[in-house]
VEXDREN-605471 format. One record per residue (C-alpha): x negated, z, y negated; residue number from 0. Coordinates in steps of 0.001 Angstrom, whole numbers, plus 500000, padded with zeros to 6 digits. Layout:
BEGIN
+--------+--------+--------+-----+
:      X :      Z :      Y :  nr :
+--------+--------+--------+-----+
:      X :      Z :      Y : NUM :
...
+--------+--------+--------+-----+
This chain:
BEGIN
+--------+--------+--------+-----+
:      X :      Z :      Y :  nr :
+--------+--------+--------+-----+
: 195011 : 830884 : 650131 :   0 :
: 196752 : 829932 : 646841 :   1 :
: 198668 : 826665 : 647145 :   2 :
: 197217 : 825519 : 643829 :   3 :
: 193750 : 825593 : 645421 :   4 :
: 194540 : 823250 : 648298 :   5 :
: 193721 : 820217 : 646180 :   6 :
: 190205 : 821682 : 645823 :   7 :
: 189853 : 820819 : 649529 :   8 :
: 188961 : 822855 : 652598 :   9 :
: 186566 : 822823 : 655548 :  10 :
: 187609 : 824055 : 659005 :  11 :
: 184652 : 824160 : 661394 :  12 :
: 183803 : 825582 : 664794 :  13 :
: 182758 : 824795 : 668320 :  14 :
: 185075 : 823151 : 670827 :  15 :
: 187591 : 825680 : 672155 :  16 :
: 187107 : 828096 : 669261 :  17 :
: 190698 : 827812 : 668031 :  18 :
: 190451 : 825136 : 665333 :  19 :
: 193610 : 823364 : 666497 :  20 :
: 195704 : 826516 : 666214 :  21 :
: 194252 : 827125 : 662742 :  22 :
: 195322 : 823635 : 661724 :  23 :
: 198775 : 824297 : 663156 :  24 :
: 199088 : 827550 : 661232 :  25 :
: 198002 : 825916 : 657962 :  26 :
: 200429 : 823021 : 658494 :  27 :
: 203295 : 825445 : 659111 :  28 :
: 202572 : 827394 : 655933 :  29 :
: 202366 : 824246 : 653831 :  30 :
: 205491 : 822681 : 655320 :  31 :
: 207478 : 825902 : 654827 :  32 :
: 206620 : 825715 : 651125 :  33 :
: 207797 : 822103 : 650684 :  34 :
: 204338 : 820511 : 650983 :  35 :
: 204051 : 817392 : 653207 :  36 :
: 201151 : 817302 : 655660 :  37 :
: 199278 : 814590 : 657582 :  38 :
: 197636 : 815746 : 660820 :  39 :
: 195609 : 813797 : 663374 :  40 :
: 196836 : 814528 : 666885 :  41 :
: 193938 : 813768 : 669209 :  42 :
: 195357 : 815251 : 672412 :  43 :
: 199095 : 815077 : 671724 :  44 :
: 199265 : 818882 : 671682 :  45 :
: 200495 : 819233 : 668084 :  46 :
: 203998 : 817879 : 668737 :  47 :
: 204938 : 821515 : 669399 :  48 :
: 205253 : 821865 : 665608 :  49 :
: 208711 : 820324 : 666001 :  50 :
: 209857 : 823032 : 668427 :  51 :
: 210271 : 826765 : 667823 :  52 :
: 208171 : 828984 : 670059 :  53 :
: 209755 : 831760 : 672110 :  54 :
: 208449 : 835300 : 672198 :  55 :
: 206450 : 836613 : 675145 :  56 :
: 204925 : 840013 : 675791 :  57 :
: 201419 : 838624 : 675316 :  58 :
: 202329 : 836869 : 672077 :  59 :
: 204081 : 839906 : 670599 :  60 :
: 201179 : 842148 : 671575 :  61 :
: 198819 : 839888 : 669672 :  62 :
: 201029 : 839543 : 666595 :  63 :
: 201625 : 843320 : 666369 :  64 :
: 197883 : 843950 : 666616 :  65 :
: 197360 : 841548 : 663690 :  66 :
: 200141 : 843087 : 661600 :  67 :
: 202124 : 839868 : 661761 :  68 :
: 205917 : 839881 : 661546 :  69 :
: 206305 : 836951 : 663910 :  70 :
: 209400 : 834798 : 664348 :  71 :
: 209678 : 831426 : 666079 :  72 :
: 210345 : 828375 : 663908 :  73 :
: 210364 : 824564 : 664086 :  74 :
: 209259 : 822166 : 661383 :  75 :
: 210200 : 818593 : 660433 :  76 :
: 207813 : 816220 : 662202 :  77 :
: 207323 : 812458 : 662007 :  78 :
: 205290 : 810765 : 664739 :  79 :
: 202938 : 807946 : 663760 :  80 :
: 200765 : 805819 : 666026 :  81 :
: 197864 : 803392 : 665797 :  82 :
: 198285 : 801661 : 669129 :  83 :
: 200444 : 801284 : 672209 :  84 :
: 203708 : 803234 : 672080 :  85 :
: 203283 : 804158 : 675751 :  86 :
: 200228 : 806246 : 674839 :  87 :
: 201692 : 807891 : 671759 :  88 :
: 205214 : 807211 : 670436 :  89 :
: 206276 : 806927 : 666824 :  90 :
: 206155 : 804602 : 663837 :  91 :
: 203421 : 801959 : 664069 :  92 :
: 200888 : 802275 : 661252 :  93 :
: 199561 : 798867 : 660265 :  94 :
: 198252 : 797056 : 657209 :  95 :
: 196932 : 793632 : 656308 :  96 :
: 193256 : 792749 : 656552 :  97 :
: 193248 : 791958 : 652823 :  98 :
: 194666 : 795355 : 651853 :  99 :
: 192291 : 797135 : 654217 : 100 :
: 189407 : 795519 : 652353 : 101 :
: 185899 : 794415 : 653327 : 102 :
: 184143 : 797781 : 652909 : 103 :
: 186436 : 799699 : 655252 : 104 :
: 186613 : 796761 : 657654 : 105 :
: 182823 : 796535 : 657767 : 106 :
: 182784 : 800204 : 658780 : 107 :
: 185394 : 799558 : 661493 : 108 :
: 183334 : 796589 : 662728 : 109 :
: 180132 : 798670 : 662670 : 110 :
: 178315 : 796129 : 660496 : 111 :
: 174990 : 796722 : 658782 : 112 :
: 174526 : 796424 : 655015 : 113 :
: 173650 : 792706 : 655052 : 114 :
: 176600 : 791865 : 657287 : 115 :
: 178893 : 794007 : 655119 : 116 :
: 177863 : 792063 : 652021 : 117 :
: 178456 : 788796 : 653868 : 118 :
: 181925 : 789971 : 654863 : 119 :
: 182687 : 790698 : 651213 : 120 :
: 181739 : 787113 : 650351 : 121 :
: 184029 : 785811 : 653108 : 122 :
: 186909 : 787867 : 651659 : 123 :
: 186134 : 786511 : 648190 : 124 :
: 186116 : 782897 : 649437 : 125 :
: 189449 : 783349 : 651243 : 126 :
: 190973 : 784842 : 648100 : 127 :
: 189800 : 781919 : 645921 : 128 :
: 191196 : 779487 : 648491 : 129 :
: 194562 : 781258 : 648478 : 130 :
: 194246 : 782135 : 652173 : 131 :
: 196138 : 785316 : 653078 : 132 :
: 194251 : 787532 : 655546 : 133 :
: 197053 : 789373 : 657309 : 134 :
: 195766 : 789980 : 660823 : 135 :
: 192511 : 789574 : 662726 : 136 :
: 193282 : 786040 : 663863 : 137 :
: 193373 : 785066 : 660185 : 138 :
: 189910 : 786522 : 659629 : 139 :
: 188612 : 784861 : 662784 : 140 :
: 190085 : 781515 : 661712 : 141 :
: 188375 : 781735 : 658308 : 142 :
: 184982 : 782579 : 659831 : 143 :
: 185332 : 779853 : 662471 : 144 :
: 186156 : 777327 : 659762 : 145 :
: 183158 : 778361 : 657656 : 146 :
: 180835 : 777973 : 660653 : 147 :
: 182300 : 774592 : 661672 : 148 :
: 180972 : 771194 : 660546 : 149 :
: 183819 : 770938 : 658011 : 150 :
: 183135 : 774359 : 656541 : 151 :
: 179345 : 774529 : 656435 : 152 :
: 179235 : 773240 : 652852 : 153 :
: 181683 : 775996 : 651860 : 154 :
: 179510 : 778532 : 653663 : 155 :
: 176453 : 777458 : 651695 : 156 :
: 178397 : 777774 : 648461 : 157 :
: 179470 : 781418 : 648789 : 158 :
: 176160 : 783144 : 648336 : 159 :
: 174047 : 782063 : 651249 : 160 :
: 175911 : 783607 : 654179 : 161 :
: 174008 : 782402 : 657213 : 162 :
: 175705 : 780939 : 660257 : 163 :
: 173981 : 783597 : 662380 : 164 :
: 175461 : 786439 : 660295 : 165 :
: 178895 : 784825 : 660391 : 166 :
: 178562 : 784633 : 664178 : 167 :
: 177743 : 788354 : 664399 : 168 :
: 180826 : 789199 : 662325 : 169 :
: 182948 : 786934 : 664511 : 170 :
: 181773 : 788710 : 667664 : 171 :
: 182466 : 792091 : 666040 : 172 :
: 186015 : 790964 : 665234 : 173 :
: 186540 : 790017 : 668882 : 174 :
: 185225 : 793435 : 669972 : 175 :
: 187621 : 795157 : 667556 : 176 :
: 190522 : 793192 : 669008 : 177 :
: 189555 : 794336 : 672506 : 178 :
: 189755 : 797948 : 671252 : 179 :
: 193364 : 797444 : 670139 : 180 :
: 192583 : 796613 : 666534 : 181 :
: 195073 : 793741 : 666511 : 182 :
: 197904 : 796287 : 666693 : 183 :
: 196819 : 797905 : 663437 : 184 :
: 196392 : 794730 : 661376 : 185 :
: 199579 : 792864 : 660554 : 186 :
: 202977 : 793125 : 658929 : 187 :
: 205195 : 794879 : 658028 : 188 :
: 202500 : 796991 : 656367 : 189 :
: 202998 : 800751 : 656485 : 190 :
: 203961 : 802271 : 653132 : 191 :
: 201775 : 805365 : 652718 : 192 :
: 204394 : 806875 : 650400 : 193 :
: 206319 : 807626 : 653588 : 194 :
: 203816 : 810491 : 654023 : 195 :
: 205162 : 812295 : 650939 : 196 :
: 208637 : 813057 : 652286 : 197 :
: 210363 : 816427 : 652387 : 198 :
: 213491 : 817504 : 654264 : 199 :
: 215683 : 820437 : 653306 : 200 :
: 213011 : 822162 : 651256 : 201 :
: 210311 : 821672 : 653891 : 202 :
: 207449 : 819224 : 653873 : 203 :
: 207453 : 816619 : 656634 : 204 :
: 204452 : 816959 : 658971 : 205 :
: 203259 : 813454 : 659884 : 206 :
: 201389 : 813511 : 663190 : 207 :
: 199081 : 810534 : 663576 : 208 :
: 198484 : 809995 : 667281 : 209 :
: 194914 : 808761 : 667665 : 210 :
: 194496 : 809433 : 671384 : 211 :
: 191244 : 807856 : 672505 : 212 :
: 189458 : 808462 : 669211 : 213 :
: 186070 : 808836 : 670915 : 214 :
: 186317 : 805393 : 672541 : 215 :
: 186856 : 803690 : 669169 : 216 :
: 185660 : 806203 : 666559 : 217 :
: 184744 : 803718 : 663830 : 218 :
: 188198 : 802089 : 663810 : 219 :
: 190251 : 805280 : 663902 : 220 :
: 188197 : 807265 : 661397 : 221 :
: 188243 : 804293 : 659029 : 222 :
: 192008 : 803867 : 659392 : 223 :
: 192441 : 807515 : 658446 : 224 :
: 190222 : 806941 : 655426 : 225 :
: 192350 : 803922 : 654503 : 226 :
: 195474 : 806081 : 654442 : 227 :
: 193772 : 808427 : 652010 : 228 :
: 192357 : 805621 : 649861 : 229 :
: 195717 : 803839 : 649723 : 230 :
: 197396 : 807032 : 648520 : 231 :
: 194698 : 807360 : 645896 : 232 :
: 195525 : 803877 : 644588 : 233 :
: 199303 : 804463 : 644493 : 234 :
: 199714 : 808025 : 643209 : 235 :
: 199788 : 808859 : 639499 : 236 :
: 197481 : 811378 : 637848 : 237 :
: 199015 : 814873 : 637807 : 238 :
: 196009 : 817137 : 637187 : 239 :
: 196149 : 820715 : 638459 : 240 :
: 199493 : 821565 : 640061 : 241 :
: 201124 : 824719 : 641419 : 242 :
: 201189 : 823178 : 644872 : 243 :
: 199855 : 819873 : 646208 : 244 :
: 201945 : 816777 : 646754 : 245 :
: 200269 : 816291 : 650129 : 246 :
: 197574 : 817893 : 652265 : 247 :
: 195622 : 815538 : 654485 : 248 :
: 193855 : 816936 : 657589 : 249 :
: 190858 : 814821 : 658619 : 250 :
: 190131 : 815831 : 662224 : 251 :
: 186806 : 814956 : 663915 : 252 :
: 185524 : 814206 : 660416 : 253 :
: 181957 : 813660 : 661583 : 254 :
: 183065 : 810363 : 663153 : 255 :
: 183751 : 809028 : 659671 : 256 :
: 180160 : 809431 : 658533 : 257 :
: 178058 : 808603 : 661610 : 258 :
: 176075 : 805440 : 660840 : 259 :
: 178084 : 804703 : 657693 : 260 :
: 176622 : 802448 : 654993 : 261 :
: 175669 : 803775 : 651575 : 262 :
: 178483 : 801860 : 649891 : 263 :
: 181031 : 803274 : 652320 : 264 :
: 179797 : 806843 : 651776 : 265 :
: 179981 : 806329 : 648023 : 266 :
: 183617 : 805271 : 648392 : 267 :
: 184420 : 808362 : 650482 : 268 :
: 182742 : 810685 : 647972 : 269 :
: 184546 : 809084 : 645049 : 270 :
: 187923 : 809261 : 646775 : 271 :
: 187510 : 812919 : 647758 : 272 :
: 186265 : 813855 : 644294 : 273 :
: 189033 : 812118 : 642368 : 274 :
: 192066 : 812441 : 644614 : 275 :
: 192517 : 816095 : 643684 : 276 :
: 193759 : 814863 : 640291 : 277 :
: 196515 : 813024 : 642187 : 278 :
: 197688 : 816318 : 643713 : 279 :
: 196304 : 815614 : 647198 : 280 :
: 194256 : 818119 : 649166 : 281 :
: 191923 : 817189 : 652030 : 282 :
: 191017 : 819410 : 654982 : 283 :
: 187907 : 818235 : 656835 : 284 :
: 187789 : 819428 : 660430 : 285 :
: 184539 : 819284 : 662389 : 286 :
: 182117 : 821423 : 664402 : 287 :
: 179559 : 822369 : 661735 : 288 :
: 179252 : 821849 : 657956 : 289 :
: 176101 : 819863 : 658685 : 290 :
: 178348 : 817079 : 660020 : 291 :
: 179566 : 816445 : 656460 : 292 :
: 177323 : 814720 : 653862 : 293 :
: 176175 : 817055 : 651084 : 294 :
: 178001 : 815118 : 648354 : 295 :
: 181285 : 815526 : 650253 : 296 :
: 180597 : 819129 : 651295 : 297 :
: 180092 : 820059 : 647656 : 298 :
: 183726 : 819135 : 646993 : 299 :
: 185113 : 821545 : 649621 : 300 :
: 185873 : 824806 : 647844 : 301 :
: 187289 : 826841 : 650763 : 302 :
: 185859 : 827477 : 654248 : 303 :
: 187233 : 828592 : 657606 : 304 :
: 184376 : 828859 : 660106 : 305 :
: 185089 : 829559 : 663772 : 306 :
: 182431 : 830522 : 666301 : 307 :
: 179234 : 828517 : 666653 : 308 :
: 177192 : 828528 : 669835 : 309 :
: 173394 : 828523 : 669724 : 310 :
: 172204 : 827348 : 673121 : 311 :
: 169471 : 825014 : 671817 : 312 :
: 166932 : 824913 : 668964 : 313 :
: 169041 : 822249 : 667310 : 314 :
: 172025 : 824632 : 667428 : 315 :
: 169874 : 827245 : 665672 : 316 :
: 169157 : 824787 : 662864 : 317 :
: 172859 : 824023 : 662521 : 318 :
: 173647 : 827733 : 662355 : 319 :
: 171100 : 828267 : 659608 : 320 :
: 172517 : 825320 : 657648 : 321 :
: 176058 : 826673 : 658127 : 322 :
: 175166 : 830123 : 656787 : 323 :
: 173552 : 828506 : 653740 : 324 :
: 176864 : 826876 : 652767 : 325 :
: 178650 : 830234 : 652307 : 326 :
: 178586 : 832382 : 649177 : 327 :
: 176166 : 835322 : 649260 : 328 :
: 177425 : 838137 : 651466 : 329 :
: 176321 : 841523 : 652754 : 330 :
: 177375 : 840380 : 656218 : 331 :
: 174773 : 839107 : 658646 : 332 :
: 176547 : 835766 : 659000 : 333 :
: 174055 : 834455 : 661552 : 334 :
: 175128 : 837299 : 663836 : 335 :
: 178837 : 837344 : 663001 : 336 :
: 179429 : 833584 : 663372 : 337 :
: 177918 : 833518 : 666868 : 338 :
: 179967 : 836500 : 668128 : 339 :
: 183454 : 835494 : 666942 : 340 :
: 186185 : 835339 : 669572 : 341 :
: 188780 : 832609 : 670029 : 342 :
: 191238 : 832740 : 667145 : 343 :
: 188765 : 834534 : 664881 : 344 :
: 186916 : 833028 : 661924 : 345 :
: 184787 : 833693 : 658878 : 346 :
: 186895 : 832866 : 655817 : 347 :
: 186290 : 832370 : 652117 : 348 :
: 188823 : 830573 : 649907 : 349 :
: 189216 : 829950 : 646211 : 350 :
: 191298 : 832496 : 644324 : 351 :
: 193851 : 831454 : 641647 : 352 :
: 191021 : 831241 : 639098 : 353 :
: 189005 : 828956 : 641373 : 354 :
: 186425 : 831599 : 642333 : 355 :
: 185361 : 832041 : 645994 : 356 :
: 186718 : 835182 : 647617 : 357 :
: 184302 : 837491 : 649491 : 358 :
: 183302 : 836206 : 652913 : 359 :
: 185383 : 838036 : 655518 : 360 :
: 185782 : 838001 : 659319 : 361 :
: 189454 : 837221 : 659943 : 362 :
: 191918 : 837079 : 662844 : 363 :
: 194127 : 834014 : 662669 : 364 :
: 197864 : 834639 : 662927 : 365 :
: 199885 : 833061 : 665730 : 366 :
: 201825 : 829874 : 664834 : 367 :
: 205631 : 830081 : 664811 : 368 :
: 206012 : 826784 : 666675 : 369 :
: 205061 : 825888 : 670240 : 370 :
: 201288 : 826012 : 670730 : 371 :
: 201000 : 822766 : 672673 : 372 :
: 203090 : 819685 : 673338 : 373 :
: 206828 : 819804 : 672642 : 374 :
: 209341 : 819186 : 675413 : 375 :
: 210038 : 815610 : 676502 : 376 :
: 213517 : 815690 : 674893 : 377 :
: 212091 : 816729 : 671526 : 378 :
: 209369 : 814054 : 671651 : 379 :
: 211926 : 811386 : 672619 : 380 :
: 214096 : 812321 : 669639 : 381 :
: 211104 : 812123 : 667304 : 382 :
: 210079 : 808742 : 668726 : 383 :
: 213447 : 807167 : 667833 : 384 :
: 213407 : 808154 : 664162 : 385 :
: 214528 : 805666 : 661459 : 386 :
: 210898 : 805275 : 660399 : 387 :
: 209842 : 804348 : 663937 : 388 :
: 212564 : 801684 : 664083 : 389 :
: 211582 : 800362 : 660652 : 390 :
: 208039 : 799533 : 661770 : 391 :
: 208749 : 798801 : 665434 : 392 :
: 208568 : 794995 : 665349 : 393 :
: 205586 : 793121 : 663936 : 394 :
: 206147 : 789924 : 661941 : 395 :
: 203757 : 786961 : 662042 : 396 :
: 204107 : 785445 : 658567 : 397 :
: 202436 : 782308 : 657231 : 398 :
: 198796 : 783128 : 656493 : 399 :
: 195224 : 781842 : 656702 : 400 :
: 195482 : 780917 : 660400 : 401 :
: 198418 : 778564 : 659843 : 402 :
: 197033 : 777257 : 656534 : 403 :
: 193702 : 776306 : 658103 : 404 :
: 195464 : 774696 : 661071 : 405 :
: 197485 : 772580 : 658648 : 406 :
: 194330 : 771743 : 656704 : 407 :
: 192573 : 770701 : 659918 : 408 :
: 195546 : 768605 : 661057 : 409 :
: 195737 : 766915 : 657657 : 410 :
: 192012 : 766202 : 657792 : 411 :
: 192382 : 764667 : 661262 : 412 :
: 195283 : 762460 : 660098 : 413 :
: 193289 : 761383 : 657034 : 414 :
: 190262 : 760595 : 659186 : 415 :
: 192396 : 758541 : 661601 : 416 :
: 193988 : 756669 : 658704 : 417 :
: 190587 : 755978 : 657151 : 418 :
: 189354 : 754623 : 660498 : 419 :
: 192464 : 752429 : 660749 : 420 :
: 191972 : 751055 : 657254 : 421 :
: 188341 : 750359 : 658040 : 422 :
: 189389 : 748452 : 661184 : 423 :
: 191929 : 746417 : 659189 : 424 :
: 189321 : 745575 : 656615 : 425 :
: 186917 : 744583 : 659392 : 426 :
: 189520 : 742308 : 660978 : 427 :
: 190388 : 740777 : 657609 : 428 :
: 186725 : 740142 : 656921 : 429 :
: 186359 : 738497 : 660348 : 430 :
: 189374 : 736271 : 659651 : 431 :
: 187961 : 735310 : 656267 : 432 :
: 184628 : 734367 : 657788 : 433 :
: 186371 : 732339 : 660511 : 434 :
: 188404 : 730523 : 657866 : 435 :
: 185261 : 729746 : 655888 : 436 :
: 183647 : 728468 : 659060 : 437 :
: 186587 : 726149 : 659765 : 438 :
: 186659 : 724990 : 656169 : 439 :
: 182995 : 724071 : 656382 : 440 :
: 183693 : 722280 : 659668 : 441 :
: 186566 : 720321 : 658058 : 442 :
: 184464 : 719402 : 655084 : 443 :
: 181740 : 718187 : 657421 : 444 :
: 184222 : 716104 : 659438 : 445 :
: 185652 : 714551 : 656294 : 446 :
: 182232 : 713653 : 655052 : 447 :
: 181571 : 711963 : 658422 : 448 :
: 184954 : 710161 : 658385 : 449 :
: 186750 : 712570 : 660778 : 450 :
: 190249 : 714013 : 660273 : 451 :
: 193075 : 715998 : 661807 : 452 :
: 191607 : 719390 : 661169 : 453 :
: 193824 : 720269 : 658186 : 454 :
: 196809 : 721214 : 660309 : 455 :
: 194700 : 723460 : 662603 : 456 :
: 192997 : 725121 : 659634 : 457 :
: 196310 : 725757 : 657815 : 458 :
: 197806 : 727174 : 660998 : 459 :
: 194934 : 729640 : 661463 : 460 :
: 195159 : 730762 : 657837 : 461 :
: 198899 : 731358 : 658177 : 462 :
: 198367 : 733327 : 661417 : 463 :
: 195608 : 735531 : 659950 : 464 :
: 197644 : 736158 : 656781 : 465 :
: 200749 : 737040 : 658780 : 466 :
: 198791 : 739485 : 661019 : 467 :
: 197136 : 741145 : 657997 : 468 :
: 200485 : 741407 : 656220 : 469 :
: 202085 : 743120 : 659219 : 470 :
: 199244 : 745665 : 659468 : 471 :
: 199477 : 746471 : 655748 : 472 :
: 203250 : 746837 : 656022 : 473 :
: 202838 : 749274 : 658925 : 474 :
: 200358 : 751318 : 656885 : 475 :
: 202731 : 751530 : 653931 : 476 :
: 206110 : 751820 : 655627 : 477 :
: 205421 : 753124 : 659159 : 478 :
: 206322 : 751374 : 662402 : 479 :
: 210133 : 751295 : 662019 : 480 :
: 211601 : 747921 : 663052 : 481 :
: 213647 : 746141 : 660460 : 482 :
: 217223 : 745229 : 661369 : 483 :
+--------+--------+--------+-----+
């Protein structure tokens, strides 16, 4: 496949156990050897072998000779990345801020419907206007909790009619995301996606993103992978058609990205895939059948590698028919050939240097030069202690919306207490005034009846009330410090 055609994108499809992982490994090796960086999702941890040269065996050499391959073991520069706990998968922690992740991708990660997604966008907009930085999930939770509180309900009404019920649903979704380990991804220092573009000694660095339990949290992980791609799209300059790509991005288990996705999210994916080729980035979608990919995205994938499909059910038959329809016209009976391929075999058509699809051909995949499986523990340990891993090892909790809203709440409580105190002082002063008026009336009455001796008592009470009021006002203005 011409390197200049990799930014026209590629589909690798096939049933589980058909050899897709080894195909990805072989493609990554070829790209890395030609100074092209690669990003690969490592679901099972069995791609770390790219960092270790394989050793020849009789079985391996028999296979390579049968395929006409001049095989030689080789290792490639690998950087390990992770989305969660280092004990599950070592490497540099990939994280970003909630603000930079954005409401559309976050709504996908939270599995929100269209109405809830729009409400989340309004929450983001309100936080931005208020100058509240959304760095991690506790910031987002604090903002939503404030908007649904008595103090924030007026704000909530003023940002487009977000209902308290919808805000509550989003809040519960945030808590669920935290329980899935989402709090490890959101925060600072934010991962610089330009780290994915590195080369070493004339070879592209292969960044392995350890996703581990992708099927237990598919929305989060698939959306994080999409964020990496979208962030690169925002940062990279336009380069047009190039002799070789700046980066090739492998999107494993791609169907997880699209299942239940909103229309706005799908539009963003289509736009990114369509336009990122002009930034010199190629995308390889990896899934079981082409039917797993929306038509608008599938139309952007110029090259195909299709491993065996199994047709055990009527639904499988429909998928097979749809798969055959995505290939260029061929004299081959693709319905027959695709269902009889062996492991490590595939139907292949790629774009030639002029951008035209090559004839559809059954193909045996060459053996990778690196270890086909996990690398040794020593190799993995060395990769896990890389400078990049140390750079992003420790999270930093900077001042953000959570702290700002706490300060705002504390200030509001102090103001409320002060207002109550002033009201009490005014009440006491009013009571003293009324008492003085009462005494004055009593004195006047006594004088009119010939009585006396009340002046001293009245003056004393006025002096006492004035002194008490003066002390309270002084405390309000100058605190409770005793004068010396």
